[in-house]
C-alpha positions in Angstrom: -4.2 -18.9 -20.3 -2.4 -15.4 -20.8 -2.5 -13.3 -17.7 -3.6 -9.6 -18.8 -0.7 -7.4 -18.2 -0.2 -4.4 -15.5 0.0 -1.2 -17.4 1.1 1.9 -16.0 -1.9 4.8 -15.5 -1.9 8.4 -15.7 -4.7 10.5 -14.6 -5.7 13.2 -17.4 -9.2 14.3 -18.3 -9.5 16.1 -21.2 -10.1 19.8 -20.7 -13.2 19.9 -23.1 -14.6 17.8 -20.0 -13.7 20.2 -17.3 -14.8 22.9 -19.7 -18.6 21.0 -20.2 -18.8 20.3 -16.3 -18.2 24.5 -15.9 -20.8 25.0 -18.5 -23.2 22.6 -17.4 -22.3 24.4 -13.6 -23.8 27.7 -14.5 -26.7 26.9 -16.7 -28.0 24.6 -13.4 -31.6 24.4 -12.7 -32.1 25.3 -8.9 -34.9 23.6 -6.9 -36.9 25.3 -4.2 -35.3 26.6 -1.4 -36.2 24.2 1.7 -35.2 23.5 5.4 -32.7 20.6 6.2 -35.4 18.3 7.1 -36.2 17.7 3.3 -32.7 17.1 2.4 -29.3 18.6 1.7 -29.8 22.2 1.5 -29.7 24.9 -1.0 -27.3 26.6 0.5 -24.6 24.0 1.1 -25.3 22.9 -2.6 -24.8 26.4 -3.7 -21.6 27.2 -1.5 -20.2 23.4 -3.0 -21.0 24.4 -6.3 -19.8 27.8 -6.6 -16.2 26.3 -5.1 -16.1 24.0 -7.7 -16.3 26.3 -10.6 -14.0 29.1 -9.3 -12.2 27.9 -6.0 -11.0 23.7 -6.4 -8.2 23.0 -8.7 -8.8 19.6 -10.7 -5.3 20.1 -12.3 -4.3 19.9 -8.8 -5.3 16.9 -7.5 -4.8 15.2 -10.7 -1.0 16.1 -10.3 -1.5 15.0 -6.9 -2.5 11.4 -7.9 0.0 11.8 -10.9 2.9 12.1 -8.0 2.0 8.5 -7.2 2.7 5.2 -9.1 -0.6 4.6 -11.1 -1.6 1.1 -12.7 -4.2 -0.5 -14.8 -5.2 -4.3 -15.3 -7.9 -6.4 -16.6 -9.9 -8.5 -14.2 -12.2 -10.7 -14.2 -13.6 -8.5 -17.4 -13.3 -5.4 -16.0 -10.6 -2.9 -16.2 -8.9 -2.2 -12.9 -7.1 1.1 -11.9 -5.0 1.2 -8.7 -2.2 3.3 -6.9 0.5 1.3 -6.0 3.1 2.8 -3.6 6.0 0.5 -2.5 7.9 1.5 0.8 11.7 1.8 0.7 11.4 -0.7 3.4 12.4 -4.7 2.7 10.6 -5.3 5.8 7.4 -3.6 5.1 4.1 -5.2 4.9 1.5 -5.4 1.6 -1.5 -3.8 2.0 -4.7 -3.3 0.0 -6.7 -0.7 1.1 -10.2 -0.7 0.0 -12.6 2.6 -0.2 -16.6 2.9 -0.3 -19.7 5.1 -1.6 -19.8 8.2 -2.0 -15.9 8.0 -1.1 -12.7 6.8 -3.7 -8.8 6.7 -3.9 -9.2 10.3 -2.4 -9.7 9.0 0.9 -6.6 7.6 1.7 -4.1 10.7 0.2 -3.6 12.2 3.3 -2.2 8.4 4.7 0.3 7.1 2.0 3.0 9.2 3.3 3.1 7.9 6.7 2.2 4.3 5.9 4.8 3.7 3.3 7.6 5.4 5.2 7.4 6.0 8.8 9.7 8.3 10.4 10.9 5.8 13.2 12.6 2.4 11.8 10.4 1.1 15.2 7.2 1.7 13.2 5.7 -0.8 10.9 5.8 0.5 7.1 3.7 -0.6 4.4 3.5 -1.4 0.8 0.1 0.2 -0.3 -2.2 -1.2 -2.6 -4.6 1.5 -3.3 -7.5 0.6 -6.4 -10.7 2.1 -7.4 -13.8 0.0 -7.1 -15.1 -1.5 -10.2 -17.7 0.8 -11.7 -15.7 3.9 -9.7 -13.1 6.7 -11.0 -10.9 5.2 -13.0 -12.0 1.3 -13.0 -15.0 2.3 -14.6 -18.1 2.6 -15.8 -18.1 -1.1 -15.0 -20.5 -3.7 -16.3 -23.2 -6.0 -13.8 -22.5 -8.1 -11.3 -19.8 -6.0 -9.0 -20.7 -6.5 -5.4 -19.1 -7.7 -2.3 -18.0 -11.0 -3.1 -16.7 -11.0 -6.6 -14.6 -7.6 -5.8 -13.0 -9.2 -2.8 -12.1 -12.0 -5.4 -10.9 -9.5 -7.8 -8.4 -7.6 -4.9 -7.0 -11.2 -4.1 -6.0 -12.0 -8.0 -5.1 -8.6 -7.9 -2.5 -8.7 -5.2 -1.3 -12.1 -6.4 -0.4 -10.5 -10.0 1.6 -7.7 -8.0 3.6 -10.6 -6.3 2.0 -10.1 -3.0 1.5 -13.5 -1.5 1.0 -12.3 2.4 -1.0 -9.0 2.6 -3.0 -7.2 5.1 -6.5 -6.1 3.8 -8.0 -2.2 5.2 -10.8 -0.8 4.2 -13.7 1.7 4.9 -17.7 2.1 4.0 -17.9 -0.9 0.9 -14.0 -1.8 2.5 -15.4 -2.7 5.6 -17.3 -5.1 3.8 -14.7 -6.1 0.7 -11.7 -6.8 3.3 -13.0 -9.0 5.8 -14.2 -11.4 2.7 -10.9 -10.9 1.0 -9.6 -13.0 4.2 -12.7 -15.2 4.1 -11.5 -16.4 0.2 -8.2 -16.2 1.1 -7.3 -17.0 4.7 -4.0 -18.4 4.1 -2.7 -14.7 2.2 -4.2 -12.4 4.1 -2.4 -11.8 7.7 -4.8 -9.4 8.7 -8.2 -7.2 8.5 -8.5 -3.8 9.5 -11.7 -1.9 9.2 -13.5 1.0 10.4 -16.6 -0.4 10.4 -18.0 -4.3 11.1 -21.6 -4.2 9.4 -23.0 -6.6 11.8 -26.5 -6.3 13.1 -29.3 -8.1 15.4 -30.7 -11.6 14.1 -33.9 -11.4 15.5 -33.0 -13.7 18.5 -34.2 -12.2 21.7 -31.8 -13.3 23.7 -29.0 -11.7 21.9 -30.5 -8.2 22.9 -30.2 -9.3 26.8 -28.1 -7.2 28.7 -26.7 -4.6 26.4 -24.5 -1.7 27.6 -25.3 1.6 27.7 -23.3 2.5 24.8 -24.1 -0.6 22.2 -28.1 0.8 23.3 -26.7 4.3 21.9 -25.7 2.2 18.8 -28.4 1.1 18.1 -30.5 4.2 18.8 -28.2 6.1 16.6 -29.1 3.1 13.8 -32.6 3.3 13.8 -32.4 7.3 13.7 -29.9 6.7 10.4 -32.5 3.9 9.2 -35.3 6.0 9.7 -33.8 9.5 8.3 -31.0 8.9 5.9 -31.5 5.4 4.9 -33.5 6.3 1.5 -30.3 6.5 -0.4 -29.4 3.2 0.0 -32.9 1.9 -0.9 -33.0 3.6 -3.8 -29.6 2.2 -4.8 -30.1 -1.3 -3.9 -33.8 -1.4 -5.8 -33.7 1.5 -8.8 -30.3 2.5 -9.7 -30.8 2.8 -13.2 -33.3 5.3 -12.7 -31.7 7.7 -9.9 -28.6 7.4 -12.8 -30.1 9.1 -15.5 -30.2 12.1 -13.1 -26.4 11.4 -12.1 -25.3 11.0 -15.2 -26.5 14.3 -16.6 -26.5 16.9 -13.9 -23.0 18.0 -12.0 -25.4 19.5 -9.9 -27.2 16.6 -8.9 -24.4 14.4 -8.5 -23.2 17.1 -6.1 -26.1 17.1 -4.0 -27.5 13.3 -4.1 -23.1 12.5 -2.9 -23.3 15.6 -0.3 -25.6 13.9 2.2 -23.2 11.5 2.8 -20.1 14.0 3.2 -20.6 15.6 6.4 -20.4 19.5 6.5 -17.5 19.4 8.7 -15.6 18.3 5.5 -13.5 20.3 3.9 -15.1 21.4 0.7 -11.8 20.4 -1.5 -12.1 16.8 -0.5 -16.3 16.2 -1.3 -15.3 17.9 -4.6 -12.4 15.7 -5.3 -14.5 12.9 -4.3 -17.4 14.1 -6.6 -15.4 15.0 -9.9 -13.7 11.7 -9.6 -17.2 10.4 -10.6 -18.4 13.1 -12.7 -15.4 13.0 -15.2 -15.0 9.3 -15.2 -18.4 8.7 -16.2 -19.2 6.9 -13.3 -21.8 8.6 -11.0 -24.1 5.6 -12.1 -22.1 2.5 -12.3 -21.4 3.4 -8.6 -24.3 3.4 -7.4 -25.1 -0.1 -8.4 -22.8 -1.6 -5.8 -25.6 -1.7 -3.9 -28.3 -3.1 -6.0 -25.5 -6.1 -6.6 -24.9 -6.7 -3.3 -28.8 -7.0 -2.0 -28.9 -9.2 -5.4 -26.5 -11.5 -5.3 -26.8 -15.2 -4.5 -23.3 -15.6 -2.8 -24.2 -15.4 0.7 -20.7 -16.1 3.5 -21.5 -19.3 5.5 -19.9 -18.6 9.1 -17.5 -16.5 10.6 -14.5 -15.1 9.0 -11.2 -16.5 11.3 -8.6 -14.2 9.6 -7.3 -11.7 12.9 -9.5 -8.7 12.7 -9.0 -5.1 13.8 -12.0 -2.3 14.5 -11.0 1.5 14.7 -14.6 3.1 15.2 -15.0 6.7 15.4 -17.4 8.7 16.4 -20.2 10.3 14.5 -19.5 7.7 12.4 -21.8 4.4 12.1 -21.0 2.5 15.5 -20.2 -1.7 15.7 -21.9 -3.7 17.9 -19.2 -6.7 19.3 -21.7 -9.2 20.3 -23.2 -9.0 16.9 -19.7 -8.5 15.6 -18.4 -11.7 17.2 -21.4 -13.7 15.4 -19.8 -12.4 12.1 -15.7 -12.6 12.6 -14.5 -15.5 15.2 -11.2 -13.6 15.4 -11.5 -10.3 17.1 -8.1 -9.1 18.5 -8.5 -5.1 18.8 -11.3 -3.0 19.2 -10.7 0.6 19.5 -13.2 3.8 19.4 -12.2 7.0 19.3 -13.5 10.0 19.9 -11.2 13.0 18.0 -13.1 15.8 18.8 -13.4 15.5 22.2 -9.3 15.8 22.1 -9.4 18.4 19.6 -12.2 20.1 21.6 -14.2 21.4 18.6 -17.7 21.5 18.3 -18.1 18.9 15.3 -18.6 15.1 15.6 -15.1 13.2 15.7 -13.3 12.1 12.3 -16.3 9.8 11.7 -17.0 8.1 8.4 -13.7 9.5 6.5 -11.4 8.9 9.0 -8.0 8.6 5.9 -8.5 11.9 5.4 -10.0 13.3 8.7 -8.2 12.1 11.2 -5.1 10.9 9.5 -2.9 10.0 12.6 -5.0 8.3 14.4 -6.1 5.8 11.6 -2.5 5.2 10.9 -1.6 5.0 14.7 -4.0 2.2 14.8 -2.9 0.3 11.6 0.5 0.2 12.8 -0.4 -1.2 16.2 -2.5 -3.6 14.8 -0.4 -5.3 12.1 3.0 -4.8 14.6 0.8 -7.2 16.9 0.9 -10.0 13.9 4.5 -10.2 14.2 6.0 -13.4 14.4 5.9 -13.7 18.2 9.5 -14.2 20.0 9.9 -15.9 23.9 12.8 -13.7 24.0 11.7 -10.1 25.7 15.4 -9.2 26.3 16.0 -9.5 22.7 13.1 -7.4 22.0 13.8 -5.0 24.4 17.6 -4.8 23.3 16.3 -4.4 19.6 14.0 -1.8 20.3 17.0 0.1 22.3 19.2 -0.1 19.0 15.9 1.4 17.2 15.9 4.1 19.6 19.8 5.1 19.7 19.5 6.0 16.0 16.6 8.3 15.8 18.5 11.0 17.7 21.9 10.4 15.8 22.2 14.3 13.1 25.8 13.4 12.6 27.0 9.6 11.5 30.2 10.5 11.1 30.7 11.6 14.9 33.0 9.8 16.9 31.7 6.7 19.0 32.9 4.5 22.6 34.3 2.3 19.9 38.1 3.2 19.5 38.6 4.7 16.1 34.7 3.6 14.8 32.5 6.8 14.1 28.1 5.9 14.7 28.2 4.6 10.9 30.8 1.8 11.4 29.1 1.1 14.6 26.1 0.5 13.3 27.1 -1.6 10.4 28.8 -3.7 13.0 26.4 -4.2 15.1 23.6 -4.7 12.1 26.2 -7.7 11.1 26.4 -9.2 14.0 22.8 -9.6 14.2 23.2 -10.8 10.6 25.5 -13.5 11.5 23.2 -14.6 14.9 20.6 -15.4 12.6 22.4 -16.8 10.0 24.2 -19.4 12.5 20.7 -20.3 13.6 18.7 -20.4 9.9 22.2 -21.6 7.8 21.2 -18.5 5.5 23.9 -16.3 4.5 25.1 -14.0 6.7 26.1 -10.4 6.1 27.5 -9.2 2.8 30.3 -7.3 4.6 32.9 -8.0 7.2 31.1 -6.2 10.4 34.6 -5.9 12.4 36.1 -3.9 9.4 33.0 -1.5 8.5 33.2 1.0 5.6 31.8 3.8 7.2 29.4 4.4 4.2 26.1 3.6 3.9 23.6 3.2 0.6 20.3 3.3 2.4 19.0 5.2 5.0 20.2 4.0 8.8 16.6 2.7 9.7 16.1 0.9 6.5 19.6 -0.7 7.2 19.0 -1.7 10.3 15.7 -3.1 10.7 15.9 -5.9 8.3 18.5 -6.7 10.2 16.8 -6.9 13.4 13.8 -8.5 12.0 16.2 -11.1 10.7 17.3 -12.1 14.1 14.5 -11.6 16.3 12.5 -14.2 13.3 15.7 -16.7 13.9 15.7 -16.6 17.5 11.5 -17.1 18.2 12.0 -20.7 16.3 14.3 -21.5 19.6 12.8 -23.6 22.4 13.7 -21.9 25.7 15.3 -25.1 26.8 17.4 -25.5 23.9 20.7 -26.7 25.1 22.9 -26.1 21.5 22.1 -22.7 19.9 24.4 -22.4 17.0 25.9 -18.7 17.6 28.9 -17.0 15.8 31.0 -16.8 18.7 34.4 -18.2 20.1 32.4 -20.3 22.7 30.0 -22.1 19.2 26.6 -23.3 20.5 25.1 -22.2 23.6 22.2 -23.0 25.8 19.0 -20.9 24.3 19.0 -18.0 27.3 22.8 -17.7 27.0 22.9 -17.5 23.3 19.9 -14.7 22.6 21.7 -13.0 26.0 24.4 -12.9 23.6 22.7 -11.6 20.7 20.7 -9.0 23.0 23.9 -8.1 24.6 25.6 -6.8 21.7 22.6 -4.9 20.3 22.2 -3.1 23.8 25.6 -2.1 24.0 26.1 -0.9 20.4 22.9 1.1 20.9 24.8 2.8 23.8 27.7 3.7 21.8 25.2 5.5 19.4 23.4 7.1 21.8 27.0 8.7 23.5 28.1 9.5 19.5 24.9 12.1 19.5 24.4 13.5 23.5 21.3 11.6 23.4 20.4 9.8 27.3 21.7 6.1 27.6 19.4 3.8 26.4 20.3 1.4 29.2 18.0 1.2 31.7 18.2 -0.3 35.0 16.3 -3.6 34.1 17.9 -4.0 31.0 21.4 -3.6 32.5 20.5 -5.8 35.4 19.1 -8.7 33.2 22.1 -8.3 30.5 25.0 -8.3 33.6 24.6 -12.3 34.3 25.2 -13.0 30.3 28.0 -10.5 30.1 30.0 -11.8 32.9 29.6 -15.6 31.2 30.5 -14.5 27.8 33.2 -11.6 27.6 36.5 -13.2 28.9 37.2 -15.0 25.5 36.1 -11.6 23.7 38.3 -9.4 25.4 41.3 -7.8 22.8 39.0 -7.8 19.9 35.4 -7.8 21.0 35.2 -6.2 24.7 38.5 -4.2 25.9 39.4 -5.3 29.4 37.0 -4.3 32.3 37.6 -0.9 34.0 37.4 0.1 38.1 34.6 2.0 39.3 32.9 2.8 42.4 30.7 0.6 44.4 28.1 3.1 44.1 27.4 2.2 40.5 24.4 1.5 39.0 23.8 -1.6 37.2 24.5 0.7 33.9 27.1 1.6 34.8 29.0 -1.5 36.1 28.1 -3.5 33.1 29.9 -0.9 30.9 32.7 -1.1 33.1 32.9 -4.9 32.9 33.0 -4.4 28.9 35.8 -1.6 29.3 33.6 1.5 28.5 33.9 4.3 30.3 30.3 5.1 31.7 31.0 9.0 31.4 32.2 8.9 28.0 31.3 12.2 26.1 31.8 12.7 22.3 
């Protein structure tokens, strides 16, 4: 069977559709003006409609979408659209981001840059896949049958077609239901699931309600309020979506008002209208709401809890998950964070609420990074981790990579090349893989990649290699003249190399020394055990120093470096 092709796509709405939209908005018939307890007010809808006519620029939004690579492919009989934005980092983690209703791919535009190209090489990077749900936007309109389970299976197939056999899943709203389901369907491929809601509810067992915290009781009270005052959309979508579809498909004003009920009034009008316009201009106002019906009538029901590592980033003003209930449905919750960004900002409105990727992108990005960083392979060697972090920190401060360093005849770029090559050398001796494709002792001084992007894969390779070494191993292969060494000494050698060259690079830019007292004290015994056979080509003769030297200065002098060196 031939797998359908993945084809490039551009958003190009015909001008005739935009003209028709404006005509319909101008000719709209308005209902009586009633207070807010009856629903979305005329005042709010009128303000949004006027902005849609005279302020919102669809072509600008379209250009923003088209700035990113987009693709379509056929999965299970439907056309599926997605953004696919790869990081320049070779160590990036593939991540599928899923929106819900009344949102769209527009939810995630503000986090694409920070997630794919973080400023710090020490932060995780991601290859992002952001699909439009079946029946939403450019993935539609869809036929019937697309609920959580079928969509999760389609996303697993999409990631496989894109060449990703190991990836994370994250989402909001419906995406918070679909993402865990991907992990359930493909636990061998999904490294972690990150959501902004865990939709787990009381089971009816009275014991489950005993001794709930005040916060959990408040969450239940808010849920009850939402059910009594705001839940009508869910009931109608789940029971008679097609009846409502006649109104939504014919009237942009009706669609705007209906969707606006789930967009907080604090949200900027351009964000609200970008989402609503995507539905209107793609003819998916009716098919999008069927997701609720399909879920309510899907005979497929999950059996047992999910087992993939799961994280929740919960925002005040949104659905408040209750951990006791969530742990019944998700057996491996490893991160649970609640944020109230309004309190941090001192603003009067609720916190980021339901659209965190748009309203609090920095907070959500940081939570995503921490969670997926925690899933990196564990290493029993904290000394190596500290030294690698010192090297990452050192390169962040460099503005002139041609600057001289304490390493005679080498500039900052050459020291970086040497340090990176050494880490690859340690990894190669342990794993049997190929080492650096250049001579670390004759660095060119020219980099084809950004310094951080050049360095990070080498640190990752070394850390992963040493993670396979037992602390009681007695003969770990190394590239040193001494050959195989006991595990603590071998890892100490790699750590010493990284830390000392971190100091060299930091000094070239006048940055603070990355050698802390603790790190230097840990490295000094290793240096005294290894340095002598390396004098003359790796380390210079030891320098004398005062008895008052601290550990960093003592270590540097022992390795032939002057602690007072200045560029």
